[in-house]
Residue frames relative to the residue before (quaternion, step in Angstrom):
aa qw qx qy qz dx dy dz
M 1.0000 0.0000 0.0000 0.0000 0.00 0.00 0.00
K 0.5424 -0.6272 0.4540 0.3262 3.55 -1.13 0.67
P 0.5112 -0.6419 0.4659 0.3311 3.58 -1.11 0.58
V 0.3849 -0.7048 0.5526 0.2229 3.54 -1.16 0.69
I 0.1273 -0.7939 0.5935 0.0360 3.56 -0.78 1.08
G 0.2427 -0.7769 0.5675 0.1244 3.57 -0.60 1.15
I 0.1192 -0.7874 0.6036 0.0394 3.57 -0.96 0.91
T 0.3506 -0.7323 0.5420 0.2170 3.57 -0.84 0.95
P 0.2972 -0.7733 0.5324 0.1738 3.61 -0.87 0.89
S 0.5164 -0.5713 0.5217 0.3672 3.52 -1.37 0.10
I 0.2902 -0.7136 0.6014 0.2119 3.55 -1.34 0.21
G 0.1272 0.8039 -0.5708 0.1085 3.57 -0.81 0.96
Q 0.5435 -0.5920 0.4812 0.3502 3.53 -1.35 -0.14
F 0.1450 -0.7718 0.6123 0.0915 3.56 -1.08 0.73
E 0.8051 -0.2360 0.1015 0.5346 3.53 -0.31 1.34
N 0.7513 -0.3494 0.2571 0.4973 3.62 -0.69 -1.00
R 0.5012 0.6927 -0.3916 0.3400 3.56 1.24 0.40
G 0.6094 -0.5790 0.3520 0.4116 3.56 1.24 0.13
E 0.7608 -0.3911 0.2696 0.4421 3.54 -1.33 -0.23
I 0.0796 -0.7733 0.6273 0.0462 3.53 -1.20 0.68
F 0.3783 -0.6376 0.6038 0.2927 3.53 -1.32 0.33
R 0.0316 0.8100 -0.5849 0.0262 3.58 -0.92 0.85
M 0.0677 -0.7812 0.6205 0.0117 3.51 -1.16 0.68
E 0.4239 -0.6979 0.5065 0.2769 3.58 -0.82 0.92
V 0.5914 -0.6268 0.3917 0.3224 3.53 -0.99 0.95
S 0.5911 0.6170 -0.3661 0.3686 3.59 1.06 -0.70
Y 0.5926 0.5484 -0.3762 0.4545 3.62 1.09 -0.56
V 0.6592 0.5071 -0.2936 0.4714 3.55 0.94 -0.95
E 0.6716 0.5074 -0.2984 0.4499 3.57 0.88 -0.95
A 0.6572 0.5180 -0.3176 0.4459 3.59 0.95 -0.83
V 0.6637 0.4896 -0.2991 0.4799 3.58 0.98 -0.83
E 0.6607 0.5051 -0.3091 0.4613 3.59 0.92 -0.87
A 0.6499 0.5245 -0.3177 0.4489 3.58 0.96 -0.84
A 0.6819 0.4759 -0.2738 0.4833 3.56 1.16 -0.61
G 0.6126 -0.5908 0.3379 0.4019 3.58 1.27 -0.09
G 0.5693 0.5934 -0.3855 0.4185 3.57 1.24 0.25
V 0.3812 -0.6738 0.5763 0.2617 3.54 -1.36 0.22
P 0.2155 -0.8215 0.5145 0.1181 3.61 -0.31 1.19
I 0.0052 0.7621 -0.6471 -0.0215 3.54 -1.15 0.70
L 0.4694 -0.6582 0.5132 0.2883 3.55 -1.19 0.58
L 0.2193 -0.7564 0.6038 0.1229 3.56 -1.01 0.86
P 0.2051 -0.8283 0.5068 0.1227 3.62 0.05 1.23
P 0.4712 -0.6749 0.4844 0.2964 3.61 -0.87 0.89
S 0.3411 0.7064 -0.5423 0.3009 3.55 -0.35 1.27
N 0.4049 -0.7074 0.5218 0.2517 3.55 -1.07 0.67
A 0.5648 0.6095 -0.3842 0.4024 3.56 1.20 -0.43
G 0.8539 0.1035 -0.0926 0.5016 3.56 -0.82 0.99
F 0.2678 0.8012 -0.5060 0.1740 3.57 1.21 0.36
A 0.6486 0.5393 -0.3249 0.4277 3.59 0.93 -0.86
E 0.6902 0.4624 -0.2742 0.4843 3.57 1.14 -0.59
L 0.5886 0.6274 -0.3529 0.3679 3.57 1.22 -0.43
L 0.6904 0.5195 -0.3008 0.4037 3.58 0.72 -1.05
P 0.6658 0.5105 -0.3375 0.4268 3.66 0.86 -0.76
L 0.5801 0.6060 -0.3725 0.3969 3.60 1.22 -0.31
V 0.7533 0.3980 -0.2019 0.4831 3.58 1.14 -0.58
D 0.3179 -0.7382 0.5697 0.1718 3.53 -1.28 0.56
G 0.7739 0.0493 -0.0457 0.6297 3.55 1.35 -0.08
I 0.2165 -0.7855 0.5706 0.1023 3.57 -1.21 0.48
V 0.1346 -0.7270 0.6648 0.1068 3.53 -1.23 0.68
F 0.1895 -0.7293 0.6473 0.1149 3.55 -0.78 1.07
S 0.2532 -0.8337 0.4802 0.1015 3.55 -0.37 1.27
G 0.6385 -0.5214 0.4101 0.3903 3.53 -1.38 0.03
G 0.2292 0.7818 -0.5641 0.1344 3.55 -1.30 -0.01
G 0.8075 -0.2825 0.2199 0.4688 3.53 -1.26 -0.52
D 0.6696 -0.5519 0.3570 0.3458 3.52 -1.36 0.24
I 0.5113 -0.5959 0.5284 0.3229 3.51 -1.34 0.43
R 0.5426 -0.6041 0.4559 0.3645 3.59 -1.02 0.73
P 0.5053 -0.7163 0.3882 0.2844 3.61 -0.62 1.13
D 0.6480 0.5288 -0.3530 0.4194 3.61 0.97 -0.66
R 0.5023 0.6356 -0.4309 0.3974 3.59 1.26 -0.10
Y 0.7737 0.2427 -0.1610 0.5626 3.58 1.17 -0.46
G 0.7327 -0.5128 0.2197 0.3897 3.54 1.11 0.76
D 0.5560 0.5860 -0.4085 0.4250 3.60 1.23 0.12
R 0.2997 -0.7721 0.5348 0.1672 3.58 -0.65 1.09
D 0.7184 0.4110 -0.2374 0.5086 3.56 1.01 -0.82
V 0.2997 -0.7410 0.5774 0.1667 3.54 -1.13 0.73
H 0.3951 -0.7287 0.5111 0.2272 3.58 -0.67 1.12
E 0.6148 -0.6005 0.3789 0.3432 3.55 -1.09 0.72
T 0.6827 0.4888 -0.2939 0.4567 3.60 1.15 -0.46
T 0.4793 0.6749 -0.4416 0.3461 3.59 1.25 -0.20
Y 0.0485 0.8198 -0.5637 0.0885 3.58 -0.81 0.98
G 0.8395 0.3114 -0.1655 0.4133 3.52 -1.38 0.19
V 0.2858 0.7770 -0.5181 0.2146 3.60 1.12 0.54
S 0.0089 0.7827 -0.6214 0.0342 3.57 -0.95 0.93
D 0.3542 -0.7419 0.5295 0.2092 3.57 -0.53 1.14
L 0.6046 0.5606 -0.3558 0.4401 3.57 1.05 -0.73
R 0.6919 0.4619 -0.2849 0.4762 3.57 0.85 -0.93
D 0.6341 0.5308 -0.3351 0.4515 3.59 0.92 -0.87
D 0.6679 0.5115 -0.3068 0.4452 3.58 0.79 -1.03
F 0.6928 0.4904 -0.2783 0.4495 3.55 0.85 -1.01
E 0.7204 0.4643 -0.2772 0.4343 3.57 0.75 -1.00
F 0.6369 0.5001 -0.3496 0.4712 3.61 1.01 -0.62
R 0.6412 0.5036 -0.3217 0.4813 3.56 1.05 -0.71
L 0.6474 0.5147 -0.3095 0.4692 3.57 1.00 -0.86
L 0.6393 0.5310 -0.3249 0.4514 3.58 0.96 -0.85
E 0.6542 0.5175 -0.3178 0.4508 3.57 0.87 -0.93
A 0.6864 0.4776 -0.2811 0.4708 3.57 0.91 -0.93
A 0.6538 0.5238 -0.3141 0.4467 3.58 0.98 -0.84
L 0.6650 0.4889 -0.3055 0.4748 3.58 0.96 -0.83
A 0.6427 0.5263 -0.3227 0.4537 3.57 1.01 -0.79
A 0.7267 0.4015 -0.2240 0.5104 3.57 1.08 -0.76
D 0.3875 -0.7532 0.4432 0.2935 3.59 1.36 -0.04
V 0.2199 0.7839 -0.5390 0.2160 3.56 1.00 0.90
P 0.5049 -0.6413 0.4736 0.3309 3.64 -0.84 0.85
T 0.0300 -0.8390 0.5386 -0.0718 3.56 -0.70 1.12
L 0.0702 -0.7527 0.6541 0.0250 3.53 -1.01 0.97
A 0.1115 -0.8154 0.5680 0.0101 3.58 -0.59 1.18
I 0.1158 -0.8390 0.5315 -0.0151 3.56 -0.54 1.25
C 0.8626 -0.0279 -0.0247 0.5045 3.56 -0.93 1.04
R 0.7820 0.1447 -0.0800 0.6009 3.65 -0.17 -1.15
G 0.6056 0.6059 -0.3458 0.3829 3.57 1.05 -0.78
I 0.6513 0.4926 -0.3282 0.4747 3.61 0.96 -0.79
Q 0.6350 0.5216 -0.3215 0.4705 3.56 1.14 -0.62
V 0.6115 0.5253 -0.3333 0.4889 3.58 1.08 -0.73
L 0.6364 0.5368 -0.3177 0.4538 3.57 0.96 -0.89
N 0.7053 0.4667 -0.2685 0.4611 3.58 0.83 -0.98
V 0.6900 0.4632 -0.2849 0.4777 3.60 0.84 -0.93
G 0.6435 0.5497 -0.3201 0.4257 3.57 0.98 -0.83
L 0.7274 0.3964 -0.2267 0.5122 3.57 1.15 -0.60
G 0.7103 -0.4934 0.2526 0.4338 3.58 1.24 0.24
G 0.5356 0.6253 -0.4084 0.3941 3.59 1.25 0.18
S 0.3470 -0.7293 0.5484 0.2168 3.56 -1.29 -0.12
L 0.3597 -0.7330 0.5472 0.1844 3.54 -1.37 0.17
Y 0.3845 -0.5836 0.6363 0.3267 3.47 -1.41 0.23
Q 0.4256 -0.7288 0.4701 0.2582 3.59 -0.70 1.02
D 0.7859 0.0365 -0.0527 0.6150 3.57 1.24 -0.32
V 0.6093 -0.5799 0.4004 0.3635 3.57 -1.08 0.75
S 0.6187 0.5785 -0.3426 0.4063 3.57 1.04 -0.75
L 0.6175 0.5574 -0.3435 0.4360 3.60 1.14 -0.55
E 0.6587 0.4529 -0.2940 0.5240 3.57 1.30 -0.26
D 0.4755 -0.6911 0.4070 0.3615 3.56 1.35 0.25
H 0.5033 0.6033 -0.4505 0.4239 3.54 1.07 0.81
D 0.5635 -0.6160 0.4400 0.3307 3.55 -1.21 0.50
P 0.3960 -0.7416 0.4825 0.2458 3.62 -0.48 1.13
E 0.6414 0.5548 -0.3317 0.4132 3.58 1.01 -0.77
A 0.6142 0.5598 -0.3455 0.4360 3.57 1.19 -0.49
H 0.7620 0.3687 -0.1837 0.4997 3.58 1.22 -0.42
R 0.7581 0.3121 -0.1966 0.5378 3.59 1.19 -0.10
Q 0.1071 -0.8146 0.5689 0.0361 3.53 0.08 1.30
P 0.5631 -0.6238 0.4127 0.3514 3.61 -1.01 0.71
W 0.4545 -0.6895 0.4938 0.2724 3.54 -1.11 0.72
E 0.1903 0.7013 -0.6717 0.1444 3.50 -0.89 1.10
V 0.6020 -0.5728 0.3976 0.3891 3.56 -1.02 0.72
G 0.8145 0.2249 -0.1971 0.4972 3.54 -0.74 1.10
S 0.5644 0.6471 -0.3891 0.3337 3.59 1.16 -0.42
W 0.6810 0.4969 -0.2988 0.4473 3.59 1.06 -0.66
E 0.5026 0.6592 -0.4236 0.3653 3.58 1.25 0.02
N 0.7424 0.3926 -0.2020 0.5040 3.57 1.20 -0.46
P 0.5052 -0.6629 0.4588 0.3080 3.60 -1.04 0.71
I 0.1791 -0.7774 0.5898 0.1258 3.56 -1.18 0.60
H 0.7939 0.0393 -0.0821 0.6012 3.59 1.24 -0.13
A 0.4889 -0.6617 0.4898 0.2886 3.56 -1.29 0.31
V 0.2015 -0.7269 0.6407 0.1433 3.53 -1.29 0.51
N 0.2694 -0.7624 0.5722 0.1371 3.55 -0.84 1.03
L 0.1978 -0.8132 0.5449 0.0528 3.56 -0.73 1.14
A 0.5261 -0.6063 0.4901 0.3399 3.56 -1.11 0.70
P 0.5333 -0.6723 0.4049 0.3156 3.62 -0.78 0.98
D 0.7403 0.3993 -0.2249 0.4919 3.58 1.06 -0.71
S 0.4726 0.7137 -0.4129 0.3110 3.58 1.24 0.24
L 0.6155 -0.5200 0.4517 0.3831 3.51 -1.34 0.38
A 0.6382 0.5466 -0.3266 0.4327 3.57 0.96 -0.88
A 0.6680 0.4942 -0.3032 0.4664 3.59 0.90 -0.90
A 0.6337 0.5329 -0.3284 0.4545 3.57 1.03 -0.78
I 0.6798 0.4760 -0.2869 0.4785 3.58 1.00 -0.81
I 0.6889 0.4844 -0.2740 0.4644 3.57 0.86 -1.01
G 0.3571 -0.7495 0.4797 0.2838 3.56 1.06 -0.79
D 0.7444 0.2513 -0.1724 0.5942 3.56 1.27 0.37
T 0.4634 -0.6692 0.4977 0.2996 3.58 -1.27 0.23
T 0.7164 0.2873 -0.2399 0.5888 3.57 1.30 0.22
V 0.0127 0.7915 -0.6105 0.0248 3.55 -0.99 0.84
G 0.3741 -0.7059 0.5561 0.2292 3.55 -1.04 0.82
T 0.0475 -0.8218 0.5676 -0.0147 3.56 -0.88 0.94
N 0.4641 -0.5802 0.5665 0.3566 3.49 -1.35 0.23
S 0.1571 -0.7949 0.5778 0.0979 3.60 -1.19 0.01
A 0.1026 0.8145 -0.5553 0.1329 3.56 -0.64 1.14
H 0.5361 0.6238 -0.4037 0.4007 3.58 1.04 0.72
H 0.2222 -0.7645 0.5830 0.1622 3.56 -1.20 0.47
Q 0.6830 0.3912 -0.2851 0.5470 3.58 1.31 -0.02
T 0.1286 -0.7965 0.5884 0.0537 3.56 -1.19 0.57
L 0.6014 -0.5580 0.4261 0.3813 3.54 -1.27 0.34
K 0.2318 -0.7669 0.5891 0.1055 3.55 -1.03 0.90
E 0.7863 0.0562 -0.0039 0.6152 3.60 0.02 -1.25
I 0.3325 -0.7622 0.5254 0.1799 3.56 -0.78 1.05
A 0.4935 -0.6973 0.4460 0.2670 3.54 -0.83 1.04
P 0.5716 -0.5515 0.4715 0.3831 3.57 -1.19 0.52
G 0.7591 0.3568 -0.2703 0.4728 3.56 -0.97 0.83
L 0.6921 0.4064 -0.2800 0.5267 3.57 1.29 -0.14
R 0.1783 -0.7610 0.6150 0.1038 3.53 -1.19 0.64
V 0.3648 -0.7054 0.5635 0.2276 3.56 -0.90 0.93
T 0.0001 0.8272 -0.5608 0.0366 3.59 -0.67 1.09
G 0.7832 0.2080 -0.1590 0.5639 3.58 1.23 0.19
R 0.0132 0.7912 -0.6100 0.0413 3.55 -0.97 0.93
A 0.4733 -0.6093 0.5502 0.3193 3.52 -1.30 0.48
A 0.7097 -0.4667 0.3111 0.4264 3.58 -1.26 0.25
D 0.6970 0.4614 -0.2781 0.4732 3.60 1.10 -0.61
G 0.6350 -0.5667 0.3125 0.4218 3.58 1.29 0.13
T 0.4427 0.7022 -0.4539 0.3239 3.58 1.25 -0.15
V 0.4440 -0.6850 0.5120 0.2674 3.57 -0.91 0.95
E 0.0801 -0.8276 0.5555 -0.0052 3.57 -0.73 1.09
V 0.7929 0.1449 -0.0734 0.5874 3.60 1.20 -0.46
V 0.0340 0.7568 -0.6528 -0.0095 3.55 -1.11 0.76
E 0.1396 -0.7681 0.6211 0.0687 3.52 -1.26 0.58
A 0.3189 -0.7251 0.5749 0.2048 3.56 -1.26 0.38
P 0.2468 -0.7874 0.5480 0.1369 3.60 -0.04 1.26
G 0.7449 0.3743 -0.2802 0.4759 3.54 -0.95 0.82
K 0.6503 0.4577 -0.3134 0.5190 3.55 1.27 -0.30
R 0.6636 -0.5135 0.3729 0.3960 3.55 -1.24 0.51
F 0.7419 -0.2587 0.2099 0.5819 3.57 0.77 -1.06
V 0.2214 0.7286 -0.6160 0.2015 3.55 -0.37 1.30
L 0.1145 0.8023 -0.5639 0.1589 3.54 -0.38 1.30
G 0.0798 -0.7972 0.5977 0.0288 3.56 -0.86 0.98
V 0.0460 -0.7868 0.6154 0.0078 3.57 -0.94 0.92
Q 0.4383 -0.7308 0.4663 0.2377 3.57 -0.97 0.85
W 0.6618 0.4863 -0.3105 0.4788 3.59 1.23 -0.25
H 0.5141 -0.6400 0.4842 0.3028 3.57 -1.33 -0.14
P 0.1433 -0.8255 0.5405 0.0768 3.63 0.12 1.22
E 0.5796 0.5968 -0.3799 0.4045 3.59 1.15 -0.50
K 0.6524 0.4912 -0.3146 0.4839 3.59 1.23 -0.38
M 0.7391 0.4296 -0.2033 0.4772 3.58 1.24 -0.43
F 0.4996 0.7282 -0.4057 0.2357 3.57 1.18 -0.52
A 0.6488 0.5572 -0.3336 0.3967 3.60 0.97 -0.80
A 0.7755 0.3345 -0.1676 0.5085 3.58 1.04 -0.77
H 0.7573 0.3142 -0.1613 0.5494 3.57 1.24 -0.32
P 0.3452 -0.7907 0.4681 0.1910 3.61 -0.14 1.28
E 0.6218 0.5541 -0.3569 0.4230 3.60 1.03 -0.69
Q 0.6400 0.4984 -0.3244 0.4866 3.59 1.15 -0.58
A 0.6205 0.5445 -0.3325 0.4560 3.58 1.06 -0.74
R 0.6178 0.5743 -0.3455 0.4112 3.57 1.09 -0.69
L 0.5576 0.5849 -0.4010 0.4314 3.61 1.15 -0.43
F 0.6941 0.4458 -0.2668 0.4983 3.57 0.95 -0.86
A 0.6081 0.5520 -0.3522 0.4488 3.57 1.07 -0.70
R 0.6671 0.4888 -0.3053 0.4722 3.58 0.97 -0.83
L 0.6048 0.5440 -0.3553 0.4606 3.59 1.02 -0.74
V 0.6901 0.4720 -0.2810 0.4712 3.57 0.85 -0.97
E 0.6091 0.5488 -0.3442 0.4576 3.59 1.03 -0.74
E 0.6755 0.4733 -0.2866 0.4874 3.57 0.93 -0.91
A 0.6403 0.5324 -0.3208 0.4513 3.58 1.06 -0.74
V 0.5950 0.5551 -0.3549 0.4603 3.59 1.11 -0.66
A 0.6743 0.4846 -0.2879 0.4771 3.57 0.91 -0.93
Y 0.6446 0.5252 -0.3138 0.4585 3.56 1.00 -0.86
K 0.6390 0.5322 -0.3156 0.4571 3.56 0.99 -0.87
A 0.6577 0.5104 -0.3039 0.4632 3.58 0.97 -0.87
E 0.6591 0.5005 -0.3057 0.4707 3.57 1.00 -0.82
K 0.6102 0.5395 -0.3504 0.4625 3.58 1.06 -0.70
A 0.6567 0.5251 -0.3098 0.4439 3.55 0.95 -0.89
L 0.7145 0.4240 -0.2378 0.5031 3.56 1.12 -0.71
G 0.4281 -0.7142 0.4494 0.3235 3.55 1.29 -0.25
T 0.5363 0.6506 -0.3856 0.3747 3.58 1.16 0.56
V 0.3524 0.7352 -0.5097 0.2749 3.62 1.21 0.30
A 0.2614 -0.7634 0.5748 0.1362 3.56 -0.85 1.03
A 0.0261 -0.8196 0.5716 -0.0306 3.60 -0.27 1.26
D 0.5684 -0.5872 0.4537 0.3554 3.55 -1.27 0.45
């Protein structure tokens, strides 16, 4: 059987009907193309203990910002948007459980930030606070525009990311206004943009924990190197699923 990949959704408003969970179709398509079965992981505390065993891998998706006081910032920058305590609470709890169970994990855009903050790191609330050009990292949204790279990311030659991508440089799209600041214990920076912005982190010692600051789900169809990120996630999830069936998963 194919591995089940849980994907965290965003939370937003739908007209006058209140809050909704939403997920861009591209996440589903990328997982399916790699051979996985995608399911939505709704932010909820009810039945949480029963939720994690259902999945063989996780994608922490993009979306709004993490509440700044979660990483020690008292002031809220004017560009901070889309904060959801429900989503923050759920994803930090999910991350802790996933890491403890050694579930294969791919963290995308907001996801890499959740990974870093969840393990004790911090963020720049805006790229400009790092003395970098915000426009270089946040291309405007137009249908199809995120399919093409706008800058390069340099990868450490000995990194997991370089092994998957097949090169030490990869072209990426860019749609973020926040960046990683202090790197959490247990994470290694293995990719940076030319201006020094952290673009990739990995968790050495874990089965598969990879965070990327760009959106590979928007590029996978036209760029095989981006598709390989999802292929590797699914490959690791297949092995994890088999170990679960045998009762041999080594958890923390």
